[in-house]
N, C-alpha and C positions, 0 to 999 in steps of 0.2 A: 203550576197551578193554573186553572182556567176559570173564567166567569160564565155563568150560565143564566139564562133567562127562565124564570119558573112560572108555571101556570098550574092552577088546581082544577080539577074536574068536579069537585064537590065544594060546599060552603066553607068548610073548615079544615084545618089540618088535624085530622083525627084517624083512628083506626079505620082502614079501608079507603082513605082518600088516595086518588091516583095523582102523583105529582108528574107534570110533564116538564122535562128540563131540556132546554135548547141552547146550543152552544152560541156564545157571542163570536161574531168575526171568524167564523170557521169556514173552511172549504166545503161547498155542498157534497163533495165526494168522500169527505172524511167521515169515518166511523167514530161517533163520540164515545168517550170513555170517561166515566166519572172517577175522580182520584181524591184521596185524602187531601185537605187543604184547599179544594176547589170551593168557590163561593157561588151563591145563587141569589136572585132578587126577582120580585115580581109583586103582583097585587092580588089580594083576595077578591072574590066575586063582588063584594060590597065596595071595592076600591080602596080598603086599607092596605098600605104596603107591608110586605113581609120579605125577609131575606134570612139567609143562614149560611153555615159552613159544614162541609162535609169533613167530619171528624176522623172517619175511618171508612175504608172500603175493602172487602174481602169477597171475591167472586160475585155472586148475585145478591149480597147483602151489604148494607151501608148503615152507618150512624151519622145523622145530621143533627146540628144544633140550630134552633130557632128561637130567639128571644129568650136565652138561657134555659131552654128546655130540649132535652135529647129525644129524639125520635129514631126508632129502628125502621129500616125499609127493606123491602126486597124488590127485586127487578120484576116488573109486571109480567105476567103471563098473557098469552093472547086472549084468554077468556076474561081478563080483568079490564081491558080497555078496548076501545074501538078505534084504532090508528086510522082507518080509512074515512071516519067522520070528521077528522080535524084537518085544517089547512095550515100546515106547518112547512115552512121554507127551509129552514136551517136543520142540520142534523141534529137529532134528539133521542132521549131515552125516556121510557115511563117506568116510574118507581111507585110502589105503594106502601103506605104506612102500615106497619105491623100493629 
């Protein structure tokens, strides 16, 4: 199990929201891989904290639980995010809420 820092590229956790997950304490050369049982935490754009657990992960799909609500995610495609516009030092993955 790993811990991840989470950032949202939109105001809320809803359909179409891009979730940026960065590994805590990871080797910069590591390719991050989200697994069932991993946890994540972060702040909403308004400063409210949020966090959750990865319930399951299969290929490019995952189910996470945040505040006792489950969300289905898919791994972001290049057209769904602009990786080059972000300054992220740690290995990371982009996921989108279905």
